[in-house]
C-alpha positions in Angstrom: 0.0 0.0 0.0 1.3 3.4 -1.0 0.7 6.4 1.3 1.0 10.0 0.1 3.7 11.3 2.4 3.1 14.9 1.3 -0.3 14.8 3.0 1.2 15.0 6.5 4.8 16.1 5.9 4.7 19.7 4.8 8.3 20.7 4.3 10.3 19.7 1.2 13.4 18.9 3.2 11.4 16.5 5.5 9.6 14.9 2.6 12.9 14.3 0.8 14.5 12.8 3.9 11.5 10.5 4.7 11.4 9.4 1.1 15.1 8.6 1.0 15.0 6.7 4.2 11.9 4.8 3.1 13.9 3.4 0.2 16.5 1.9 2.5 14.0 0.2 4.9 13.8 -3.1 2.9 17.6 -3.4 3.2 17.6 -2.9 6.9 14.6 -5.2 7.4 16.6 -8.1 6.0 19.9 -7.1 7.4 18.7 -7.0 11.1 16.1 -8.8 10.4 13.2 -6.9 11.7 9.9 -5.1 11.0 10.6 -1.4 10.4 8.2 1.6 10.3 8.5 5.3 9.8 6.0 7.3 11.9 5.3 11.0 11.3 3.1 13.4 13.2 -0.3 14.5 12.0 -1.7 18.0 12.6 -3.3 16.7 15.8 0.0 15.5 17.2 -0.7 11.8 16.8 1.8 9.7 15.0 0.9 7.8 11.8 2.7 5.0 10.0 3.8 6.4 6.6 6.3 3.7 5.5 7.1 0.2 6.4 9.3 -2.8 5.5 9.0 -6.4 6.5 11.8 -9.0 6.4 11.7 -11.4 3.5 14.1 -13.9 5.1 12.1 -14.2 8.3 8.5 -14.1 9.3 7.0 -10.7 10.0 5.1 -9.8 13.2 2.3 -8.4 11.1 0.0 -10.1 8.6 -1.2 -6.9 7.0 0.1 -3.4 6.2 0.1 -0.8 8.9 0.6 2.2 6.5 -2.0 4.8 7.5 -2.4 3.4 11.0 -2.5 6.0 13.7 -0.6 5.0 16.8 -2.5 5.3 20.1 -0.8 7.8 22.5 -0.3 5.0 25.1 2.5 3.5 23.1 5.0 5.2 25.4 8.3 4.4 23.8 7.4 5.7 20.4 5.9 9.0 21.6 8.7 9.4 24.1 11.3 9.1 21.4 9.4 11.6 19.2 9.1 14.2 22.0 12.5 13.8 23.5 14.6 13.3 20.4 16.4 10.4 22.1 16.7 6.8 21.2 14.2 4.9 23.2 13.8 1.2 24.0 10.4 -0.3 24.2 9.2 -2.9 26.6 11.1 -6.1 25.9 9.3 -9.5 25.6 5.9 -8.3 24.4 4.3 -11.2 22.5 2.9 -10.5 19.0 1.4 -13.5 17.2 3.2 -15.8 19.5 6.6 -14.2 19.0 8.5 -12.1 21.6 9.3 -8.7 20.4 12.1 -6.2 21.1 11.5 -2.6 20.1 13.8 0.3 19.5 12.8 3.7 18.4 15.1 6.2 16.6 14.1 9.8 16.1 14.8 11.5 12.7 16.2 14.7 14.1 17.7 17.8 12.5 18.8 20.1 15.3 15.7 20.5 17.5 13.3 19.6 14.8 12.1 16.0 14.7 10.2 15.0 11.5 9.4 11.4 12.5 10.7 8.3 14.2 11.8 4.9 12.9 10.5 1.9 14.8 12.6 -1.3 14.7 11.0 -4.5 16.0 13.1 -7.6 16.3 12.3 -11.1 17.3 14.0 -11.9 20.6 14.4 -15.5 19.5 17.1 -14.3 17.1 19.2 -13.1 20.0 19.0 -16.4 21.9 21.3 -18.0 19.3 24.2 -15.8 20.6 26.2 -15.4 23.7 25.7 -12.3 25.8 28.8 -10.8 24.2 27.5 -11.4 20.7 24.1 -10.1 21.6 25.6 -6.8 22.7 27.8 -6.7 19.6 24.8 -7.3 17.3 22.7 -4.7 19.0 25.4 -2.2 18.7 25.8 -3.0 15.0 22.1 -2.7 14.4 21.8 0.6 16.2 24.7 2.1 14.3 23.4 0.8 11.0 20.1 2.5 11.6 21.7 5.7 12.8 24.1 5.7 9.8 21.3 5.5 7.3 19.2 8.1 9.1 22.2 10.6 9.1 23.3 9.8 5.5 19.8 9.9 3.9 19.2 13.4 5.4 22.1 14.8 3.3 22.4 12.4 0.3 20.3 11.1 -2.6 22.1 7.8 -3.3 21.3 4.7 -5.2 19.7 2.0 -3.1 21.6 -1.1 -2.1 20.8 -4.5 -3.6 18.2 -6.4 -1.4 19.6 -9.0 0.9 18.8 -12.5 -0.3 18.7 -15.9 1.4 22.2 -17.3 1.4 23.9 -13.9 1.7 26.7 -13.9 4.3 27.1 -11.1 6.9 30.4 -10.0 8.6 31.0 -7.4 11.3 34.4 -5.7 11.3 35.9 -3.4 14.0 37.9 -0.3 13.4 41.1 -2.4 13.1 39.5 -4.4 10.2 39.3 -7.5 12.4 36.3 -9.8 11.8 34.4 -9.7 15.1 31.3 -11.6 13.9 30.7 -14.0 11.0 27.3 -15.6 10.3 26.8 -19.2 9.4 26.7 -18.4 5.6 30.0 -16.5 6.0 31.6 -19.7 7.4 30.3 -21.8 4.5 31.7 -19.3 2.0 35.1 -19.4 3.9 35.2 -23.1 3.5 34.6 -22.8 -0.3 37.5 -20.4 -0.6 39.7 -22.8 1.4 39.8 -20.5 4.4 39.3 -21.7 8.0 35.7 -21.7 9.0 36.6 -19.9 12.3 37.4 -16.6 10.6 36.3 -14.5 13.6 39.4 -12.8 15.0 41.2 -12.8 11.7 42.1 -9.6 9.8 39.8 -9.0 6.8 42.7 -8.7 4.4 43.9 -12.2 5.3 40.6 -13.8 4.6 38.5 -13.3 1.4 40.5 -10.5 -0.2 43.6 -12.8 -0.1 41.8 -15.3 -2.3 41.4 -13.2 -5.4 41.3 -9.7 -7.0 39.1 -7.0 -5.4 37.4 -4.6 -7.9 35.5 -1.5 -6.9 32.1 -1.4 -8.7 30.4 1.6 -7.1 30.7 4.0 -4.2 27.6 5.9 -3.4 28.5 7.8 -0.3 26.7 5.3 1.9 27.5 1.9 0.4 30.6 0.6 -1.3 30.1 -2.2 -3.8 33.0 -4.5 -4.6 33.6 -7.7 -6.5 36.0 -10.4 -5.4 37.2 -12.4 -8.4 38.7 -15.7 -7.3 39.9 -18.7 -9.4 36.5 -20.5 -9.2 34.3 -18.2 -7.2 33.1 -14.6 -7.7 31.7 -12.7 -4.7 29.7 -9.4 -4.7 30.5 -7.5 -1.5 28.4 -4.6 -0.2 30.1 -2.6 2.6 28.3 -0.3 4.9 30.7 1.8 6.9 29.1 2.7 10.2 28.9 6.3 11.6 29.8 6.7 14.4 32.3 3.8 14.4 34.5 2.7 17.2 36.7 -0.2 18.0 33.7 -2.4 18.7 32.2 -2.4 15.3 33.1 -0.1 12.3 31.5 -1.7 9.2 29.1 -4.3 8.0 29.9 -6.4 5.0 27.4 -8.5 3.0 28.8 -11.2 0.8 27.0 -12.9 -2.1 28.1 -15.7 -4.3 27.5 -14.5 -7.9 29.6 -17.1 -9.7 26.7 -18.6 -11.5 25.3 -15.2 -12.4 28.6 -14.1 -13.9 29.0 -17.3 -15.8 25.5 -16.8 -17.3 26.5 -13.2 -18.2 29.6 -14.6 -19.9 27.6 -17.2 -21.8 25.1 -14.6 -22.9 27.9 -12.3 -24.1 29.4 -15.2 -26.1 25.9 -16.0 -27.6 25.3 -12.3 -28.4 28.6 -12.1 -30.2 27.8 -15.2 -32.2 24.3 -13.8 -33.1 25.9 -10.5 -34.2 28.3 -12.4 -36.4 25.4 -14.4 -37.9 23.5 -11.2 -38.7 26.7 -9.7 -40.2 27.1 -12.8 -42.5 23.5 -12.8 -43.5 23.7 -9.1 -44.4 26.9 -9.8 -46.5 25.2 -12.8 -48.2 22.1 -10.7 -49.0 24.3 -8.0 -50.5 26.1 -10.6 -52.6 22.8 -11.8 -53.9 21.8 -8.2 -54.7 25.1 -7.7 -56.5 24.5 -10.8 -58.6 21.0 -9.6 -59.5 22.5 -6.2 -60.5 24.9 -8.0 -62.9 22.0 -9.9 -64.3 20.0 -6.7 -64.7 22.8 -5.1 -66.7 22.9 -8.1 -69.1 19.3 -7.9 -70.1 17.8 -5.6 -72.7 14.2 -6.2 -71.7 12.7 -3.3 -69.7 10.2 -5.6 -67.9 13.0 -7.8 -66.6 15.0 -4.8 -65.5 12.0 -3.5 -63.5 11.4 -6.9 -61.8 15.1 -7.3 -60.9 15.3 -3.8 -59.6 12.3 -4.4 -57.3 13.9 -7.6 -56.1 17.2 -5.8 -55.4 15.4 -3.1 -53.3 13.5 -5.7 -51.3 16.7 -7.6 -50.6 18.4 -4.4 -49.6 15.7 -3.5 -47.1 16.1 -6.9 -45.4 19.9 -6.5 -45.4 19.5 -3.2 -43.7 17.7 -4.8 -40.8 20.5 -7.3 -40.4 23.0 -4.5 -40.6 21.4 -2.9 -37.5 21.3 -6.3 -35.7 25.0 -6.9 -36.3 25.9 -3.7 -34.5 23.3 -2.7 -32.0 21.1 -4.8 -29.7 20.8 -8.2 -31.3 17.1 -8.4 -30.4 15.7 -5.1 -31.4 16.0 -2.5 -34.2 15.6 1.3 -33.8 12.6 2.0 -36.0 13.4 5.7 -36.5 16.9 5.0 -37.8 15.6 2.2 -40.0 12.9 4.4 -41.5 15.4 7.1 -42.2 17.7 4.8 -44.1 14.9 3.3 -46.1 13.7 6.7 -47.1 17.2 7.8 -48.1 17.6 4.6 -50.2 14.3 5.1 -51.9 15.1 8.7 -52.7 18.5 7.8 -54.1 17.5 4.8 -56.2 13.9 5.6 -57.3 13.2 9.3 -57.4 13.5 10.8 -60.9 16.4 13.4 -61.0 14.0 15.8 -62.8 11.7 16.0 -59.8 12.6 17.9 -56.7 11.3 15.8 -53.8 11.6 16.8 -50.1 11.4 13.9 -47.7 11.5 13.7 -43.9 10.9 11.2 -41.1 8.8 12.5 -38.2 8.7 10.6 -34.9 8.2 11.1 -31.2 11.2 12.0 -29.0 11.4 8.6 -27.3 13.1 5.7 -29.0 10.9 3.3 -30.9 12.1 -0.2 -31.3 10.9 -3.4 -32.9 12.0 -7.0 -32.3 14.1 -8.4 -35.2 11.4 -10.6 -36.7 8.8 -7.8 -36.9 11.5 -5.3 -38.0 12.1 -7.3 -41.2 8.4 -7.4 -42.1 8.0 -3.7 -41.3 11.1 -2.8 -43.4 9.6 -4.6 -46.4 6.2 -2.9 -46.0 7.8 0.6 -45.7 10.2 -0.2 -48.6 7.3 -1.2 -50.9 5.2 1.9 -49.9 8.1 4.2 -50.5 8.9 2.6 -53.9 5.3 3.1 -55.0 5.4 6.7 -53.8 8.7 7.6 -55.5 7.8 5.9 -58.7 4.2 7.0 -59.3 3.1 9.8 -57.0 4.8 12.7 -58.8 4.5 12.0 -62.5 4.2 15.2 -64.4 5.0 17.2 -61.3 8.2 19.3 -60.9 8.4 18.8 -57.1 6.8 17.0 -54.2 6.8 16.2 -50.5 7.0 12.8 -48.7 6.5 12.5 -45.0 7.2 9.3 -43.2 5.5 9.6 -39.8 6.0 7.2 -36.8 3.7 7.4 -33.8 2.4 5.3 -30.9 -1.3 5.7 -30.1 -3.8 3.6 -28.2 -1.6 0.6 -28.0 -0.6 0.6 -31.7 2.5 1.5 -33.6 1.2 3.8 -36.4 3.3 4.2 -39.6 2.0 6.8 -42.0 3.5 7.6 -45.5 2.0 10.8 -46.8 2.6 12.6 -50.2 1.2 15.5 -52.0 1.3 13.7 -55.4 -1.3 13.0 -58.1 -3.1 10.3 -56.1 -3.9 6.7 -57.0 -5.9 5.7 -60.2 -9.6 5.8 -59.8 -9.9 2.1 -60.6 -7.2 1.1 -58.0 -8.2 -1.8 -55.8 -5.6 -2.7 -53.2 -7.5 -5.8 -52.3 -7.7 -7.0 -55.9 -6.0 -10.3 -56.7 -4.6 -9.0 -59.9 -3.0 -6.0 -58.3 0.7 -5.0 -58.3 3.0 -7.5 -56.5 4.2 -4.7 -54.2 0.7 -4.1 -52.9 0.1 -7.8 -52.5 3.3 -8.0 -50.4 2.2 -5.1 -48.2 -1.3 -6.5 -47.7 0.0 -10.0 -46.8 2.7 -8.8 -44.4 0.5 -6.3 -42.6 -2.5 -8.6 -42.2 -0.8 -12.0 -41.7 2.5 -11.3 -40.1 2.1 -8.0 -38.3 -1.6 -8.6 -37.5 -2.2 -5.0 -38.3 -4.5 -2.9 -40.5 -3.9 -1.0 -43.7 -5.7 2.2 -44.6 -5.4 4.2 -47.9 -6.8 7.7 -48.4 -6.1 9.1 -51.9 -7.3 12.1 -54.0 -5.9 14.4 -56.6 -4.0 16.3 -53.9 -2.0 13.3 -52.5 -2.1 9.9 -50.9 -1.9 8.8 -47.3 -1.2 5.2 -46.4 -1.5 4.3 -42.7 -0.3 1.0 -41.2 -1.4 0.3 -37.6 0.4 -2.5 -35.8 -0.8 -3.7 -32.3 2.1 -3.4 -30.0 1.1 -6.6 -28.3 1.8 -8.4 -31.5 5.3 -7.1 -31.7 6.7 -8.5 -28.4 
């Protein structure tokens, strides 16, 4: 459930702070793990829950969302933290849905101004797994992690960290870079790297970093993201330096095995390279075929044969153009605006009479329009045929003309419009007729059967407009 924070938070600085902190709640919910809430005051002074995050790797205390819930004034710890501006501990051991709860409340404070509080509710059973010393250490780490994010999000708009997933390992390091706590998953990772499982008490540099090459991926001002590339294993490491830090605990490191993910990335990169090469070779083969047809066209003296071969060459060239794009850009999609521009340029150079001054342009929305490769080939053939017809026939007897190729998206359809100010189509023209020109038969068949679209023709003595509408759902 989304809650409009602006309804009860009236200053831009507070809204920005709350929104920034809200984005980091899911990370904290799984790091601790705990249920987290941000509560802000209404005009009547009562606190309302405006944001929440529940742990994904542990069961939540709550079975439904609390966003929009107004806290009763008898919840002493939360109201005390809001009024005093001090971190407050709630009653320990309260049972919610059969689970004992430990509550801490952190004010979001700027000077004397407090815009809200963050409530952290942990399951006490989580602490029973540790010794008293470890419990104190974990509570310190949790408290400083929350305070660090509260302080940093007040000043910085930073990218959010990756969510914590089951299987991620957690380490706590002190100011001397000594590992003071390693979770069970961290011990399992250590074994896979050939390290001793008991890595607590060891220097960080003598453990995982000694087993491979450390690469800095990003540094956001809050989190540092690294990759450790070993001989057989690759780890993603997210580091949260704590502020304030002391000799007890100075930073939290989350380790994730991404070996399989990187291997899949590598395999995809290899496959993409192969596909690009295939498209490149197909393009070359098509150009070779077009070259052979040009040789054949020059050897014949029959005008009808020359026209047929010229049409075939143009159709092959339009398909080769699609494969040219796929051999350089995204192997799965083609930029329709660039494709249309090149088809129009080719039509103008190869088909327009040099005695006629034709102005031509492509008009499209600002955003990028793309088509998957299979549909791009059919679309290129359709556009090529329509441009051929326009350049050959629309301006007979005219000294000049205008061609507009218009691309648009409207009502879930890709709309391609080719508009000219020529002499129009013959009065007896029937695009649906079986005996019509081959080019129109190709356009009809591709639009109807392959692209699942519609074809509309409006013609008069002042020009012709052909509109092809393709449902976007048929393209992807």
